[in-house]
mmCIF file as Biopython writes it, N, C-alpha, C and O atoms, coordinates in Angstrom:
data_model
#
loop_
_atom_site.group_PDB
_atom_site.id
_atom_site.type_symbol
_atom_site.label_atom_id
_atom_site.label_alt_id
_atom_site.label_comp_id
_atom_site.label_asym_id
_atom_site.label_entity_id
_atom_site.label_seq_id
_atom_site.pdbx_PDB_ins_code
_atom_site.Cartn_x
_atom_site.Cartn_y
_atom_site.Cartn_z
_atom_site.occupancy
_atom_site.B_iso_or_equiv
_atom_site.auth_seq_id
_atom_site.auth_asym_id
_atom_site.pdbx_PDB_model_num
ATOM 1   N N  . UNK A ? 1  ? -33.447 -110.451 -54.295 1.0 0.0 1  A 1 
ATOM 2   C CA . UNK A ? 1  ? -34.426 -110.256 -53.016 1.0 0.0 1  A 1 
ATOM 3   C C  . UNK A ? 1  ? -35.410 -109.997 -52.872 1.0 0.0 1  A 1 
ATOM 4   O O  . UNK A ? 1  ? -36.044 -109.866 -53.919 1.0 0.0 1  A 1 
ATOM 5   N N  . UNK A ? 2  ? -36.065 -109.792 -51.760 1.0 0.0 2  A 1 
ATOM 6   C CA . UNK A ? 2  ? -37.444 -109.358 -51.319 1.0 0.0 2  A 1 
ATOM 7   C C  . UNK A ? 2  ? -37.778 -107.476 -52.104 1.0 0.0 2  A 1 
ATOM 8   O O  . UNK A ? 2  ? -38.823 -106.995 -51.667 1.0 0.0 2  A 1 
ATOM 9   N N  . UNK A ? 3  ? -37.223 -106.807 -52.831 1.0 0.0 3  A 1 
ATOM 10  C CA . UNK A ? 3  ? -37.499 -105.691 -53.246 1.0 0.0 3  A 1 
ATOM 11  C C  . UNK A ? 3  ? -38.574 -105.848 -54.410 1.0 0.0 3  A 1 
ATOM 12  O O  . UNK A ? 3  ? -38.728 -104.816 -55.062 1.0 0.0 3  A 1 
ATOM 13  N N  . UNK A ? 4  ? -39.337 -106.922 -54.791 1.0 0.0 4  A 1 
ATOM 14  C CA . UNK A ? 4  ? -40.101 -106.993 -56.172 1.0 0.0 4  A 1 
ATOM 15  C C  . UNK A ? 4  ? -41.578 -107.355 -55.166 1.0 0.0 4  A 1 
ATOM 16  O O  . UNK A ? 4  ? -42.693 -107.198 -55.664 1.0 0.0 4  A 1 
ATOM 17  N N  . UNK A ? 5  ? -41.428 -107.787 -53.905 1.0 0.0 5  A 1 
ATOM 18  C CA . UNK A ? 5  ? -42.593 -108.267 -52.657 1.0 0.0 5  A 1 
ATOM 19  C C  . UNK A ? 5  ? -43.522 -106.737 -52.329 1.0 0.0 5  A 1 
ATOM 20  O O  . UNK A ? 5  ? -43.083 -105.615 -52.077 1.0 0.0 5  A 1 
ATOM 21  N N  . UNK A ? 6  ? -44.633 -107.114 -52.424 1.0 0.0 6  A 1 
ATOM 22  C CA . UNK A ? 6  ? -45.796 -106.104 -52.240 1.0 0.0 6  A 1 
ATOM 23  C C  . UNK A ? 6  ? -45.815 -105.996 -50.758 1.0 0.0 6  A 1 
ATOM 24  O O  . UNK A ? 6  ? -45.797 -104.851 -50.304 1.0 0.0 6  A 1 
ATOM 25  N N  . UNK A ? 7  ? -45.844 -106.855 -50.043 1.0 0.0 7  A 1 
ATOM 26  C CA . UNK A ? 7  ? -46.300 -106.729 -48.055 1.0 0.0 7  A 1 
ATOM 27  C C  . UNK A ? 7  ? -45.550 -106.751 -47.821 1.0 0.0 7  A 1 
ATOM 28  O O  . UNK A ? 7  ? -44.697 -106.849 -48.703 1.0 0.0 7  A 1 
ATOM 29  N N  . UNK A ? 8  ? -45.144 -106.686 -46.456 1.0 0.0 8  A 1 
ATOM 30  C CA . UNK A ? 8  ? -44.452 -107.027 -45.235 1.0 0.0 8  A 1 
ATOM 31  C C  . UNK A ? 8  ? -43.916 -108.259 -44.720 1.0 0.0 8  A 1 
ATOM 32  O O  . UNK A ? 8  ? -42.832 -108.469 -44.178 1.0 0.0 8  A 1 
ATOM 33  N N  . UNK A ? 9  ? -45.153 -109.268 -45.064 1.0 0.0 9  A 1 
ATOM 34  C CA . UNK A ? 9  ? -45.209 -110.964 -44.294 1.0 0.0 9  A 1 
ATOM 35  C C  . UNK A ? 9  ? -44.388 -111.608 -45.440 1.0 0.0 9  A 1 
ATOM 36  O O  . UNK A ? 9  ? -43.547 -112.458 -45.147 1.0 0.0 9  A 1 
ATOM 37  N N  . UNK A ? 10 ? -44.595 -111.233 -46.779 1.0 0.0 10 A 1 
ATOM 38  C CA . UNK A ? 10 ? -43.659 -112.068 -47.846 1.0 0.0 10 A 1 
ATOM 39  C C  . UNK A ? 10 ? -42.132 -111.139 -47.659 1.0 0.0 10 A 1 
ATOM 40  O O  . UNK A ? 10 ? -41.135 -111.826 -47.884 1.0 0.0 10 A 1 
ATOM 41  N N  . UNK A ? 11 ? -41.944 -110.135 -47.397 1.0 0.0 11 A 1 
ATOM 42  C CA . UNK A ? 11 ? -40.754 -109.492 -47.201 1.0 0.0 11 A 1 
ATOM 43  C C  . UNK A ? 11 ? -40.008 -110.441 -45.825 1.0 0.0 11 A 1 
ATOM 44  O O  . UNK A ? 11 ? -38.851 -110.773 -45.569 1.0 0.0 11 A 1 
ATOM 45  N N  . UNK A ? 12 ? -40.748 -110.556 -45.448 1.0 0.0 12 A 1 
ATOM 46  C CA . UNK A ? 12 ? -40.411 -111.340 -44.067 1.0 0.0 12 A 1 
ATOM 47  C C  . UNK A ? 12 ? -39.884 -112.461 -44.288 1.0 0.0 12 A 1 
ATOM 48  O O  . UNK A ? 12 ? -38.670 -112.624 -44.164 1.0 0.0 12 A 1 
ATOM 49  N N  . UNK A ? 13 ? -40.846 -113.583 -44.714 1.0 0.0 13 A 1 
ATOM 50  C CA . UNK A ? 13 ? -40.428 -114.511 -45.575 1.0 0.0 13 A 1 
ATOM 51  C C  . UNK A ? 13 ? -39.657 -114.943 -46.240 1.0 0.0 13 A 1 
ATOM 52  O O  . UNK A ? 13 ? -39.005 -115.964 -46.020 1.0 0.0 13 A 1 
ATOM 53  N N  . UNK A ? 14 ? -39.554 -113.797 -47.765 1.0 0.0 14 A 1 
ATOM 54  C CA . UNK A ? 14 ? -38.218 -113.932 -48.171 1.0 0.0 14 A 1 
ATOM 55  C C  . UNK A ? 14 ? -37.225 -113.977 -47.651 1.0 0.0 14 A 1 
ATOM 56  O O  . UNK A ? 14 ? -36.346 -114.500 -48.335 1.0 0.0 14 A 1 
ATOM 57  N N  . UNK A ? 15 ? -36.741 -113.432 -46.056 1.0 0.0 15 A 1 
ATOM 58  C CA . UNK A ? 15 ? -35.977 -113.007 -45.606 1.0 0.0 15 A 1 
ATOM 59  C C  . UNK A ? 15 ? -34.486 -111.456 -46.101 1.0 0.0 15 A 1 
ATOM 60  O O  . UNK A ? 15 ? -33.261 -111.388 -46.005 1.0 0.0 15 A 1 
ATOM 61  N N  . UNK A ? 16 ? -35.334 -110.744 -46.483 1.0 0.0 16 A 1 
ATOM 62  C CA . UNK A ? 16 ? -34.839 -109.408 -47.282 1.0 0.0 16 A 1 
ATOM 63  C C  . UNK A ? 16 ? -35.237 -108.278 -46.558 1.0 0.0 16 A 1 
ATOM 64  O O  . UNK A ? 16 ? -35.033 -107.163 -47.040 1.0 0.0 16 A 1 
ATOM 65  N N  . UNK A ? 17 ? -36.003 -108.464 -45.013 1.0 0.0 17 A 1 
ATOM 66  C CA . UNK A ? 17 ? -36.405 -107.385 -44.086 1.0 0.0 17 A 1 
ATOM 67  C C  . UNK A ? 17 ? -34.901 -106.260 -43.971 1.0 0.0 17 A 1 
ATOM 68  O O  . UNK A ? 17 ? -34.853 -105.031 -44.032 1.0 0.0 17 A 1 
ATOM 69  N N  . UNK A ? 18 ? -33.577 -107.477 -43.750 1.0 0.0 18 A 1 
ATOM 70  C CA . UNK A ? 18 ? -33.284 -106.314 -42.912 1.0 0.0 18 A 1 
ATOM 71  C C  . UNK A ? 18 ? -32.190 -105.271 -43.929 1.0 0.0 18 A 1 
ATOM 72  O O  . UNK A ? 18 ? -31.331 -104.448 -43.611 1.0 0.0 18 A 1 
ATOM 73  N N  . UNK A ? 19 ? -32.645 -105.709 -45.129 1.0 0.0 19 A 1 
ATOM 74  C CA . UNK A ? 19 ? -32.185 -104.780 -46.395 1.0 0.0 19 A 1 
ATOM 75  C C  . UNK A ? 19 ? -32.966 -103.878 -46.546 1.0 0.0 19 A 1 
ATOM 76  O O  . UNK A ? 19 ? -32.555 -102.721 -46.634 1.0 0.0 19 A 1 
ATOM 77  N N  . UNK A ? 20 ? -34.424 -104.215 -46.622 1.0 0.0 20 A 1 
ATOM 78  C CA . UNK A ? 20 ? -35.164 -102.556 -46.908 1.0 0.0 20 A 1 
ATOM 79  C C  . UNK A ? 20 ? -35.948 -101.921 -45.919 1.0 0.0 20 A 1 
ATOM 80  O O  . UNK A ? 20 ? -36.440 -102.604 -45.020 1.0 0.0 20 A 1 
ATOM 81  N N  . UNK A ? 21 ? -36.110 -100.806 -45.966 1.0 0.0 21 A 1 
ATOM 82  C CA . UNK A ? 21 ? -36.637 -99.696  -44.904 1.0 0.0 21 A 1 
ATOM 83  C C  . UNK A ? 21 ? -38.351 -99.995  -45.252 1.0 0.0 21 A 1 
ATOM 84  O O  . UNK A ? 21 ? -38.829 -99.714  -46.351 1.0 0.0 21 A 1 
ATOM 85  N N  . UNK A ? 22 ? -39.015 -100.494 -44.336 1.0 0.0 22 A 1 
ATOM 86  C CA . UNK A ? 22 ? -40.274 -100.526 -44.187 1.0 0.0 22 A 1 
ATOM 87  C C  . UNK A ? 22 ? -40.876 -99.526  -43.276 1.0 0.0 22 A 1 
ATOM 88  O O  . UNK A ? 22 ? -40.328 -99.380  -42.183 1.0 0.0 22 A 1 
ATOM 89  N N  . UNK A ? 23 ? -42.000 -98.761  -43.581 1.0 0.0 23 A 1 
ATOM 90  C CA . UNK A ? 23 ? -42.703 -98.196  -42.368 1.0 0.0 23 A 1 
ATOM 91  C C  . UNK A ? 23 ? -43.912 -98.549  -42.576 1.0 0.0 23 A 1 
ATOM 92  O O  . UNK A ? 23 ? -44.302 -99.253  -43.507 1.0 0.0 23 A 1 
ATOM 93  N N  . UNK A ? 24 ? -44.840 -97.868  -41.345 1.0 0.0 24 A 1 
ATOM 94  C CA . UNK A ? 24 ? -46.295 -97.887  -41.222 1.0 0.0 24 A 1 
ATOM 95  C C  . UNK A ? 24 ? -46.678 -96.891  -42.257 1.0 0.0 24 A 1 
ATOM 96  O O  . UNK A ? 24 ? -46.098 -95.809  -42.160 1.0 0.0 24 A 1 
ATOM 97  N N  . UNK A ? 25 ? -47.603 -97.036  -43.306 1.0 0.0 25 A 1 
ATOM 98  C CA . UNK A ? 25 ? -48.486 -96.323  -44.214 1.0 0.0 25 A 1 
ATOM 99  C C  . UNK A ? 25 ? -47.964 -96.647  -45.629 1.0 0.0 25 A 1 
ATOM 100 O O  . UNK A ? 25 ? -48.509 -96.181  -46.630 1.0 0.0 25 A 1 
ATOM 101 N N  . UNK A ? 26 ? -46.686 -97.617  -45.690 1.0 0.0 26 A 1 
ATOM 102 C CA . UNK A ? 26 ? -45.833 -97.976  -47.108 1.0 0.0 26 A 1 
ATOM 103 C C  . UNK A ? 26 ? -47.219 -98.616  -47.861 1.0 0.0 26 A 1 
ATOM 104 O O  . UNK A ? 26 ? -48.246 -99.049  -47.337 1.0 0.0 26 A 1 
ATOM 105 N N  . UNK A ? 27 ? -46.897 -98.522  -49.090 1.0 0.0 27 A 1 
ATOM 106 C CA . UNK A ? 27 ? -47.809 -99.360  -50.044 1.0 0.0 27 A 1 
ATOM 107 C C  . UNK A ? 27 ? -49.217 -98.750  -50.396 1.0 0.0 27 A 1 
ATOM 108 O O  . UNK A ? 27 ? -49.869 -99.022  -51.404 1.0 0.0 27 A 1 
ATOM 109 N N  . UNK A ? 28 ? -49.704 -97.562  -49.028 1.0 0.0 28 A 1 
ATOM 110 C CA . UNK A ? 28 ? -50.895 -96.570  -49.355 1.0 0.0 28 A 1 
ATOM 111 C C  . UNK A ? 28 ? -50.536 -95.763  -49.742 1.0 0.0 28 A 1 
ATOM 112 O O  . UNK A ? 28 ? -49.378 -95.637  -50.140 1.0 0.0 28 A 1 
ATOM 113 N N  . UNK A ? 29 ? -51.864 -94.466  -49.781 1.0 0.0 29 A 1 
ATOM 114 C CA . UNK A ? 29 ? -51.924 -93.330  -49.530 1.0 0.0 29 A 1 
ATOM 115 C C  . UNK A ? 29 ? -51.056 -92.801  -49.157 1.0 0.0 29 A 1 
ATOM 116 O O  . UNK A ? 29 ? -50.601 -91.967  -49.940 1.0 0.0 29 A 1 
ATOM 117 N N  . UNK A ? 30 ? -50.411 -92.940  -47.940 1.0 0.0 30 A 1 
ATOM 118 C CA . UNK A ? 30 ? -49.613 -92.061  -46.812 1.0 0.0 30 A 1 
ATOM 119 C C  . UNK A ? 30 ? -48.500 -91.366  -47.195 1.0 0.0 30 A 1 
ATOM 120 O O  . UNK A ? 30 ? -48.376 -90.333  -46.537 1.0 0.0 30 A 1 
ATOM 121 N N  . UNK A ? 31 ? -47.758 -91.517  -47.898 1.0 0.0 31 A 1 
ATOM 122 C CA . UNK A ? 31 ? -46.247 -90.843  -48.575 1.0 0.0 31 A 1 
ATOM 123 C C  . UNK A ? 31 ? -46.834 -89.349  -49.247 1.0 0.0 31 A 1 
ATOM 124 O O  . UNK A ? 31 ? -46.367 -88.223  -49.076 1.0 0.0 31 A 1 
ATOM 125 N N  . UNK A ? 32 ? -48.032 -89.767  -50.073 1.0 0.0 32 A 1 
ATOM 126 C CA . UNK A ? 32 ? -48.842 -88.773  -50.777 1.0 0.0 32 A 1 
ATOM 127 C C  . UNK A ? 32 ? -49.313 -87.738  -50.231 1.0 0.0 32 A 1 
ATOM 128 O O  . UNK A ? 32 ? -49.190 -86.583  -50.640 1.0 0.0 32 A 1 
ATOM 129 N N  . UNK A ? 33 ? -50.042 -88.213  -48.996 1.0 0.0 33 A 1 
ATOM 130 C CA . UNK A ? 33 ? -50.427 -87.016  -47.812 1.0 0.0 33 A 1 
ATOM 131 C C  . UNK A ? 33 ? -49.703 -86.220  -47.141 1.0 0.0 33 A 1 
ATOM 132 O O  . UNK A ? 33 ? -49.944 -85.066  -46.786 1.0 0.0 33 A 1 
ATOM 133 N N  . UNK A ? 34 ? -48.041 -87.406  -46.829 1.0 0.0 34 A 1 
ATOM 134 C CA . UNK A ? 34 ? -47.294 -86.693  -46.056 1.0 0.0 34 A 1 
ATOM 135 C C  . UNK A ? 34 ? -46.499 -85.630  -46.646 1.0 0.0 34 A 1 
ATOM 136 O O  . UNK A ? 34 ? -46.217 -84.579  -46.071 1.0 0.0 34 A 1 
ATOM 137 N N  . UNK A ? 35 ? -46.016 -86.083  -48.278 1.0 0.0 35 A 1 
ATOM 138 C CA . UNK A ? 35 ? -45.497 -85.184  -49.421 1.0 0.0 35 A 1 
ATOM 139 C C  . UNK A ? 35 ? -46.900 -84.392  -49.439 1.0 0.0 35 A 1 
ATOM 140 O O  . UNK A ? 35 ? -46.398 -83.345  -49.030 1.0 0.0 35 A 1 
ATOM 141 N N  . UNK A ? 36 ? -48.048 -84.113  -49.564 1.0 0.0 36 A 1 
ATOM 142 C CA . UNK A ? 36 ? -48.581 -82.635  -49.199 1.0 0.0 36 A 1 
ATOM 143 C C  . UNK A ? 36 ? -48.837 -81.881  -47.961 1.0 0.0 36 A 1 
ATOM 144 O O  . UNK A ? 36 ? -48.971 -80.660  -47.873 1.0 0.0 36 A 1 
ATOM 145 N N  . UNK A ? 37 ? -48.878 -82.557  -47.228 1.0 0.0 37 A 1 
ATOM 146 C CA . UNK A ? 37 ? -48.785 -81.711  -45.763 1.0 0.0 37 A 1 
ATOM 147 C C  . UNK A ? 37 ? -47.346 -81.037  -45.719 1.0 0.0 37 A 1 
ATOM 148 O O  . UNK A ? 37 ? -47.241 -79.812  -45.677 1.0 0.0 37 A 1 
ATOM 149 N N  . UNK A ? 38 ? -46.514 -81.670  -45.728 1.0 0.0 38 A 1 
ATOM 150 C CA . UNK A ? 38 ? -44.928 -80.923  -46.143 1.0 0.0 38 A 1 
ATOM 151 C C  . UNK A ? 38 ? -45.005 -80.236  -46.824 1.0 0.0 38 A 1 
ATOM 152 O O  . UNK A ? 38 ? -44.462 -79.175  -46.517 1.0 0.0 38 A 1 
ATOM 153 N N  . UNK A ? 39 ? -45.496 -80.272  -47.803 1.0 0.0 39 A 1 
ATOM 154 C CA . UNK A ? 39 ? -45.438 -78.844  -49.232 1.0 0.0 39 A 1 
ATOM 155 C C  . UNK A ? 39 ? -46.259 -77.509  -48.767 1.0 0.0 39 A 1 
ATOM 156 O O  . UNK A ? 39 ? -45.760 -76.384  -48.745 1.0 0.0 39 A 1 
ATOM 157 N N  . UNK A ? 40 ? -47.622 -77.830  -48.395 1.0 0.0 40 A 1 
ATOM 158 C CA . UNK A ? 40 ? -48.826 -76.686  -47.485 1.0 0.0 40 A 1 
ATOM 159 C C  . UNK A ? 40 ? -47.922 -76.167  -46.350 1.0 0.0 40 A 1 
ATOM 160 O O  . UNK A ? 40 ? -48.046 -74.957  -46.162 1.0 0.0 40 A 1 
ATOM 161 N N  . UNK A ? 41 ? -46.782 -76.986  -45.315 1.0 0.0 41 A 1 
ATOM 162 C CA . UNK A ? 41 ? -46.624 -76.151  -44.464 1.0 0.0 41 A 1 
ATOM 163 C C  . UNK A ? 41 ? -45.401 -75.417  -44.920 1.0 0.0 41 A 1 
ATOM 164 O O  . UNK A ? 41 ? -44.880 -74.610  -44.150 1.0 0.0 41 A 1 
ATOM 165 N N  . UNK A ? 42 ? -44.958 -75.607  -45.976 1.0 0.0 42 A 1 
ATOM 166 C CA . UNK A ? 42 ? -43.876 -75.227  -46.491 1.0 0.0 42 A 1 
ATOM 167 C C  . UNK A ? 42 ? -43.950 -73.705  -47.220 1.0 0.0 42 A 1 
ATOM 168 O O  . UNK A ? 42 ? -43.187 -72.743  -47.132 1.0 0.0 42 A 1 
ATOM 169 N N  . UNK A ? 43 ? -45.150 -73.898  -47.949 1.0 0.0 43 A 1 
ATOM 170 C CA . UNK A ? 43 ? -45.698 -72.633  -48.350 1.0 0.0 43 A 1 
ATOM 171 C C  . UNK A ? 43 ? -45.917 -71.870  -47.491 1.0 0.0 43 A 1 
ATOM 172 O O  . UNK A ? 43 ? -45.429 -70.746  -47.611 1.0 0.0 43 A 1 
ATOM 173 N N  . UNK A ? 44 ? -46.693 -72.170  -46.354 1.0 0.0 44 A 1 
ATOM 174 C CA . UNK A ? 44 ? -47.221 -71.349  -45.305 1.0 0.0 44 A 1 
ATOM 175 C C  . UNK A ? 44 ? -46.029 -70.434  -44.433 1.0 0.0 44 A 1 
ATOM 176 O O  . UNK A ? 44 ? -45.999 -69.311  -43.931 1.0 0.0 44 A 1 
ATOM 177 N N  . UNK A ? 45 ? -45.259 -71.363  -44.533 1.0 0.0 45 A 1 
ATOM 178 C CA . UNK A ? 45 ? -43.903 -70.853  -43.761 1.0 0.0 45 A 1 
ATOM 179 C C  . UNK A ? 45 ? -42.983 -69.520  -44.468 1.0 0.0 45 A 1 
ATOM 180 O O  . UNK A ? 45 ? -42.394 -68.616  -43.875 1.0 0.0 45 A 1 
ATOM 181 N N  . UNK A ? 46 ? -43.085 -69.730  -45.709 1.0 0.0 46 A 1 
ATOM 182 C CA . UNK A ? 46 ? -42.816 -69.268  -47.125 1.0 0.0 46 A 1 
ATOM 183 C C  . UNK A ? 46 ? -43.786 -67.704  -46.905 1.0 0.0 46 A 1 
ATOM 184 O O  . UNK A ? 46 ? -43.243 -66.609  -46.758 1.0 0.0 46 A 1 
ATOM 185 N N  . UNK A ? 47 ? -45.149 -67.904  -46.925 1.0 0.0 47 A 1 
ATOM 186 C CA . UNK A ? 47 ? -45.659 -66.719  -47.057 1.0 0.0 47 A 1 
ATOM 187 C C  . UNK A ? 47 ? -45.789 -65.650  -45.749 1.0 0.0 47 A 1 
ATOM 188 O O  . UNK A ? 47 ? -45.908 -64.431  -45.632 1.0 0.0 47 A 1 
ATOM 189 N N  . UNK A ? 48 ? -45.696 -66.814  -44.831 1.0 0.0 48 A 1 
ATOM 190 C CA . UNK A ? 48 ? -45.543 -65.907  -43.533 1.0 0.0 48 A 1 
ATOM 191 C C  . UNK A ? 48 ? -43.720 -65.126  -43.534 1.0 0.0 48 A 1 
ATOM 192 O O  . UNK A ? 48 ? -43.637 -64.129  -42.817 1.0 0.0 48 A 1 
ATOM 193 N N  . UNK A ? 49 ? -43.312 -65.256  -43.760 1.0 0.0 49 A 1 
ATOM 194 C CA . UNK A ? 49 ? -41.774 -64.924  -43.784 1.0 0.0 49 A 1 
ATOM 195 C C  . UNK A ? 49 ? -41.678 -64.120  -44.645 1.0 0.0 49 A 1 
ATOM 196 O O  . UNK A ? 49 ? -40.649 -63.465  -44.485 1.0 0.0 49 A 1 
ATOM 197 N N  . UNK A ? 50 ? -42.357 -63.760  -45.683 1.0 0.0 50 A 1 
ATOM 198 C CA . UNK A ? 50 ? -42.408 -62.831  -47.017 1.0 0.0 50 A 1 
ATOM 199 C C  . UNK A ? 50 ? -43.321 -61.718  -46.647 1.0 0.0 50 A 1 
ATOM 200 O O  . UNK A ? 50 ? -43.444 -60.694  -47.319 1.0 0.0 50 A 1 
ATOM 201 N N  . UNK A ? 51 ? -44.077 -62.025  -45.327 1.0 0.0 51 A 1 
ATOM 202 C CA . UNK A ? 51 ? -45.555 -61.449  -45.095 1.0 0.0 51 A 1 
ATOM 203 C C  . UNK A ? 51 ? -44.267 -60.159  -44.026 1.0 0.0 51 A 1 
ATOM 204 O O  . UNK A ? 51 ? -44.252 -58.949  -44.252 1.0 0.0 51 A 1 
ATOM 205 N N  . UNK A ? 52 ? -43.395 -60.814  -42.997 1.0 0.0 52 A 1 
ATOM 206 C CA . UNK A ? 52 ? -42.674 -60.463  -42.052 1.0 0.0 52 A 1 
ATOM 207 C C  . UNK A ? 52 ? -41.797 -59.066  -42.800 1.0 0.0 52 A 1 
ATOM 208 O O  . UNK A ? 52 ? -41.654 -57.860  -42.600 1.0 0.0 52 A 1 
ATOM 209 N N  . UNK A ? 53 ? -41.266 -60.314  -43.940 1.0 0.0 53 A 1 
ATOM 210 C CA . UNK A ? 53 ? -39.756 -59.197  -44.105 1.0 0.0 53 A 1 
ATOM 211 C C  . UNK A ? 53 ? -40.597 -57.749  -45.053 1.0 0.0 53 A 1 
ATOM 212 O O  . UNK A ? 53 ? -40.095 -56.626  -45.098 1.0 0.0 53 A 1 
ATOM 213 N N  . UNK A ? 54 ? -41.953 -58.133  -45.745 1.0 0.0 54 A 1 
ATOM 214 C CA . UNK A ? 54 ? -42.259 -56.803  -46.108 1.0 0.0 54 A 1 
ATOM 215 C C  . UNK A ? 54 ? -42.818 -55.973  -45.118 1.0 0.0 54 A 1 
ATOM 216 O O  . UNK A ? 54 ? -42.753 -54.763  -45.331 1.0 0.0 54 A 1 
ATOM 217 N N  . UNK A ? 55 ? -43.483 -56.459  -43.827 1.0 0.0 55 A 1 
ATOM 218 C CA . UNK A ? 55 ? -43.656 -55.548  -42.722 1.0 0.0 55 A 1 
ATOM 219 C C  . UNK A ? 55 ? -42.438 -54.921  -42.478 1.0 0.0 55 A 1 
ATOM 220 O O  . UNK A ? 55 ? -42.406 -53.718  -42.736 1.0 0.0 55 A 1 
ATOM 221 N N  . UNK A ? 56 ? -41.043 -55.642  -41.878 1.0 0.0 56 A 1 
ATOM 222 C CA . UNK A ? 56 ? -40.073 -54.639  -41.386 1.0 0.0 56 A 1 
ATOM 223 C C  . UNK A ? 56 ? -39.335 -53.859  -42.800 1.0 0.0 56 A 1 
ATOM 224 O O  . UNK A ? 56 ? -38.607 -52.894  -42.564 1.0 0.0 56 A 1 
ATOM 225 N N  . UNK A ? 57 ? -39.507 -54.232  -44.053 1.0 0.0 57 A 1 
ATOM 226 C CA . UNK A ? 57 ? -39.083 -53.399  -44.715 1.0 0.0 57 A 1 
ATOM 227 C C  . UNK A ? 57 ? -39.755 -51.963  -44.950 1.0 0.0 57 A 1 
ATOM 228 O O  . UNK A ? 57 ? -39.167 -50.894  -45.114 1.0 0.0 57 A 1 
ATOM 229 N N  . UNK A ? 58 ? -41.173 -52.212  -44.923 1.0 0.0 58 A 1 
ATOM 230 C CA . UNK A ? 58 ? -42.248 -51.455  -45.018 1.0 0.0 58 A 1 
ATOM 231 C C  . UNK A ? 58 ? -42.029 -50.329  -44.068 1.0 0.0 58 A 1 
ATOM 232 O O  . UNK A ? 58 ? -42.245 -49.182  -44.458 1.0 0.0 58 A 1 
ATOM 233 N N  . UNK A ? 59 ? -41.609 -50.565  -42.822 1.0 0.0 59 A 1 
ATOM 234 C CA . UNK A ? 59 ? -41.498 -49.967  -41.301 1.0 0.0 59 A 1 
ATOM 235 C C  . UNK A ? 59 ? -40.100 -48.988  -41.447 1.0 0.0 59 A 1 
ATOM 236 O O  . UNK A ? 59 ? -40.202 -47.989  -40.735 1.0 0.0 59 A 1 
ATOM 237 N N  . UNK A ? 60 ? -38.923 -49.050  -42.152 1.0 0.0 60 A 1 
ATOM 238 C CA . UNK A ? 60 ? -37.612 -48.564  -42.083 1.0 0.0 60 A 1 
ATOM 239 C C  . UNK A ? 60 ? -37.862 -47.800  -43.196 1.0 0.0 60 A 1 
ATOM 240 O O  . UNK A ? 60 ? -36.904 -47.045  -43.364 1.0 0.0 60 A 1 
ATOM 241 N N  . UNK A ? 61 ? -38.702 -47.649  -44.028 1.0 0.0 61 A 1 
ATOM 242 C CA . UNK A ? 61 ? -38.449 -47.270  -45.163 1.0 0.0 61 A 1 
ATOM 243 C C  . UNK A ? 61 ? -39.095 -45.235  -45.210 1.0 0.0 61 A 1 
ATOM 244 O O  . UNK A ? 61 ? -38.970 -44.571  -46.239 1.0 0.0 61 A 1 
#
């Protein structure tokens, strides 16, 4: 099919476009940036939650 093709144009020409999920940024560095941003957001949320839990624990001790 078209799974080995590198561009959306080749994918459409091959007729496999209905079988493959393509998105803006595929084949670029964007998936790596999205992953990095997601990791940073998760780390920030975990750090804020940890600080909040410690503040509540220290208040009731």
